[in-house]
C-alpha positions as protocol buffer text, in pm:
chain_id: "A"
residue {
  index: 1
  type: UNK
  ca { x: 9935 y: 22945 z: 22 }
}
residue {
  index: 2
  type: UNK
  ca { x: 9802 y: 22898 z: 373 }
}
residue {
  index: 3
  type: UNK
  ca { x: 9537 y: 22630 z: 415 }
}
residue {
  index: 4
  type: UNK
  ca { x: 9425 y: 22774 z: 747 }
}
residue {
  index: 5
  type: UNK
  ca { x: 9541 y: 22469 z: 942 }
}
residue {
  index: 6
  type: UNK
  ca { x: 9740 y: 22670 z: 1194 }
}
residue {
  index: 7
  type: UNK
  ca { x: 9717 y: 23014 z: 1344 }
}
residue {
  index: 8
  type: UNK
  ca { x: 10025 y: 23184 z: 1482 }
}
residue {
  index: 9
  type: UNK
  ca { x: 10073 y: 23506 z: 1674 }
}
residue {
  index: 10
  type: UNK
  ca { x: 10156 y: 23819 z: 1477 }
}
residue {
  index: 11
  type: UNK
  ca { x: 10509 y: 23908 z: 1374 }
}
residue {
  index: 12
  type: UNK
  ca { x: 10525 y: 24148 z: 1669 }
}
residue {
  index: 13
  type: UNK
  ca { x: 10514 y: 23848 z: 1907 }
}
residue {
  index: 14
  type: UNK
  ca { x: 10820 y: 23699 z: 1738 }
}
residue {
  index: 15
  type: UNK
  ca { x: 11003 y: 24032 z: 1712 }
}
residue {
  index: 16
  type: UNK
  ca { x: 10997 y: 24030 z: 2094 }
}
residue {
  index: 17
  type: UNK
  ca { x: 11195 y: 23701 z: 2074 }
}
residue {
  index: 18
  type: UNK
  ca { x: 10908 y: 23491 z: 2213 }
}
residue {
  index: 19
  type: UNK
  ca { x: 10921 y: 23121 z: 2128 }
}
residue {
  index: 20
  type: UNK
  ca { x: 10607 y: 22943 z: 2012 }
}
residue {
  index: 21
  type: UNK
  ca { x: 10508 y: 22579 z: 1983 }
}
residue {
  index: 22
  type: UNK
  ca { x: 10206 y: 22401 z: 1843 }
}
residue {
  index: 23
  type: UNK
  ca { x: 10076 y: 22071 z: 1714 }
}
residue {
  index: 24
  type: UNK
  ca { x: 9832 y: 21913 z: 1472 }
}
residue {
  index: 25
  type: UNK
  ca { x: 9675 y: 21573 z: 1538 }
}
residue {
  index: 26
  type: UNK
  ca { x: 9859 y: 21552 z: 1873 }
}
residue {
  index: 27
  type: UNK
  ca { x: 10174 y: 21407 z: 1714 }
}
residue {
  index: 28
  type: UNK
  ca { x: 10283 y: 21653 z: 1441 }
}
residue {
  index: 29
  type: UNK
  ca { x: 10464 y: 21917 z: 1644 }
}
residue {
  index: 30
  type: UNK
  ca { x: 10653 y: 22235 z: 1564 }
}
residue {
  index: 31
  type: UNK
  ca { x: 10842 y: 22499 z: 1758 }
}
residue {
  index: 32
  type: UNK
  ca { x: 10950 y: 22841 z: 1642 }
}
residue {
  index: 33
  type: UNK
  ca { x: 11267 y: 23001 z: 1776 }
}
residue {
  index: 34
  type: UNK
  ca { x: 11298 y: 23369 z: 1685 }
}
residue {
  index: 35
  type: UNK
  ca { x: 11630 y: 23552 z: 1677 }
}
residue {
  index: 36
  type: UNK
  ca { x: 11747 y: 23755 z: 1377 }
}
residue {
  index: 37
  type: UNK
  ca { x: 11537 y: 23508 z: 1177 }
}
residue {
  index: 38
  type: UNK
  ca { x: 11254 y: 23264 z: 1245 }
}
residue {
  index: 39
  type: UNK
  ca { x: 11387 y: 22912 z: 1297 }
}
residue {
  index: 40
  type: UNK
  ca { x: 11124 y: 22638 z: 1290 }
}
residue {
  index: 41
  type: UNK
  ca { x: 11170 y: 22274 z: 1389 }
}
residue {
  index: 42
  type: UNK
  ca { x: 10922 y: 21993 z: 1324 }
}
residue {
  index: 43
  type: UNK
  ca { x: 10905 y: 21649 z: 1482 }
}
residue {
  index: 44
  type: UNK
  ca { x: 10651 y: 21366 z: 1511 }
}
residue {
  index: 45
  type: UNK
  ca { x: 10601 y: 21271 z: 1871 }
}
residue {
  index: 46
  type: UNK
  ca { x: 10358 y: 21310 z: 2155 }
}
residue {
  index: 47
  type: UNK
  ca { x: 10641 y: 21466 z: 2356 }
}
residue {
  index: 48
  type: UNK
  ca { x: 10768 y: 21822 z: 2373 }
}
residue {
  index: 49
  type: UNK
  ca { x: 11093 y: 21913 z: 2197 }
}
residue {
  index: 50
  type: UNK
  ca { x: 11281 y: 21917 z: 2528 }
}
residue {
  index: 51
  type: UNK
  ca { x: 11194 y: 21548 z: 2574 }
}
residue {
  index: 52
  type: UNK
  ca { x: 11319 y: 21417 z: 2240 }
}
residue {
  index: 53
  type: UNK
  ca { x: 11662 y: 21368 z: 2088 }
}
residue {
  index: 54
  type: UNK
  ca { x: 11789 y: 21597 z: 1815 }
}
residue {
  index: 55
  type: UNK
  ca { x: 11775 y: 21315 z: 1559 }
}
residue {
  index: 56
  type: UNK
  ca { x: 11395 y: 21294 z: 1604 }
}
residue {
  index: 57
  type: UNK
  ca { x: 11356 y: 21638 z: 1449 }
}
residue {
  index: 58
  type: UNK
  ca { x: 11240 y: 21570 z: 1094 }
}
residue {
  index: 59
  type: UNK
  ca { x: 11248 y: 21919 z: 939 }
}
residue {
  index: 60
  type: UNK
  ca { x: 11420 y: 22248 z: 1007 }
}
residue {
  index: 61
  type: UNK
  ca { x: 11388 y: 22574 z: 816 }
}
residue {
  index: 62
  type: UNK
  ca { x: 11474 y: 22937 z: 863 }
}
residue {
  index: 63
  type: UNK
  ca { x: 11269 y: 23237 z: 749 }
}
residue {
  index: 64
  type: UNK
  ca { x: 11307 y: 23613 z: 756 }
}
residue {
  index: 65
  type: UNK
  ca { x: 11176 y: 23783 z: 1069 }
}
residue {
  index: 66
  type: UNK
  ca { x: 10912 y: 23973 z: 871 }
}
residue {
  index: 67
  type: UNK
  ca { x: 10539 y: 23940 z: 813 }
}
residue {
  index: 68
  type: UNK
  ca { x: 10620 y: 23787 z: 473 }
}
residue {
  index: 69
  type: UNK
  ca { x: 10865 y: 23543 z: 632 }
}
residue {
  index: 70
  type: UNK
  ca { x: 10601 y: 23446 z: 886 }
}
residue {
  index: 71
  type: UNK
  ca { x: 10354 y: 23376 z: 605 }
}
residue {
  index: 72
  type: UNK
  ca { x: 10610 y: 23163 z: 424 }
}
residue {
  index: 73
  type: UNK
  ca { x: 10678 y: 22971 z: 743 }
}
residue {
  index: 74
  type: UNK
  ca { x: 10307 y: 22900 z: 793 }
}
residue {
  index: 75
  type: UNK
  ca { x: 10290 y: 22767 z: 436 }
}
residue {
  index: 76
  type: UNK
  ca { x: 10598 y: 22553 z: 498 }
}
residue {
  index: 77
  type: UNK
  ca { x: 10459 y: 22404 z: 822 }
}
residue {
  index: 78
  type: UNK
  ca { x: 10127 y: 22328 z: 655 }
}
residue {
  index: 79
  type: UNK
  ca { x: 10304 y: 22170 z: 356 }
}
residue {
  index: 80
  type: UNK
  ca { x: 10506 y: 21947 z: 588 }
}
residue {
  index: 81
  type: UNK
  ca { x: 10188 y: 21850 z: 769 }
}
residue {
  index: 82
  type: UNK
  ca { x: 10011 y: 21757 z: 444 }
}
residue {
  index: 83
  type: UNK
  ca { x: 10310 y: 21541 z: 345 }
}
residue {
  index: 84
  type: UNK
  ca { x: 10303 y: 21378 z: 688 }
}
residue {
  index: 85
  type: UNK
  ca { x: 9927 y: 21313 z: 669 }
}
residue {
  index: 86
  type: UNK
  ca { x: 9958 y: 21160 z: 321 }
}
residue {
  index: 87
  type: UNK
  ca { x: 10239 y: 20933 z: 438 }
}
residue {
  index: 88
  type: UNK
  ca { x: 10030 y: 20817 z: 734 }
}
residue {
  index: 89
  type: UNK
  ca { x: 9738 y: 20748 z: 504 }
}
residue {
  index: 90
  type: UNK
  ca { x: 9963 y: 20551 z: 269 }
}
residue {
  index: 91
  type: UNK
  ca { x: 10094 y: 20341 z: 560 }
}
residue {
  index: 92
  type: UNK
  ca { x: 9743 y: 20272 z: 687 }
}
residue {
  index: 93
  type: UNK
  ca { x: 9636 y: 20156 z: 339 }
}
residue {
  index: 94
  type: UNK
  ca { x: 9936 y: 19923 z: 320 }
}
residue {
  index: 95
  type: UNK
  ca { x: 9855 y: 19777 z: 662 }
}
residue {
  index: 96
  type: UNK
  ca { x: 9494 y: 19729 z: 559 }
}
residue {
  index: 97
  type: UNK
  ca { x: 9600 y: 19537 z: 247 }
}
residue {
  index: 98
  type: UNK
  ca { x: 9813 y: 19299 z: 454 }
}
């Protein structure tokens, strides 16, 4: 279920084969590549996807090119972000203890 962390264009935008990129907290980044499906890549960097190596991409998933697929992709991106945020919080707590 969407947490409302991100807003994406409508499915019509992606049906026209337009790519889309976004970020949360300036370092959690994602880019959507539409073709017959919606391909989404996630990485953690302050740099755009064209400036990183392929091994820096942390998650990749494919979804149907439908309104439902778009909704599932939003949920997936937000879930990955929540996992990322929890991991950062865990690391900060460990550093604070040391």
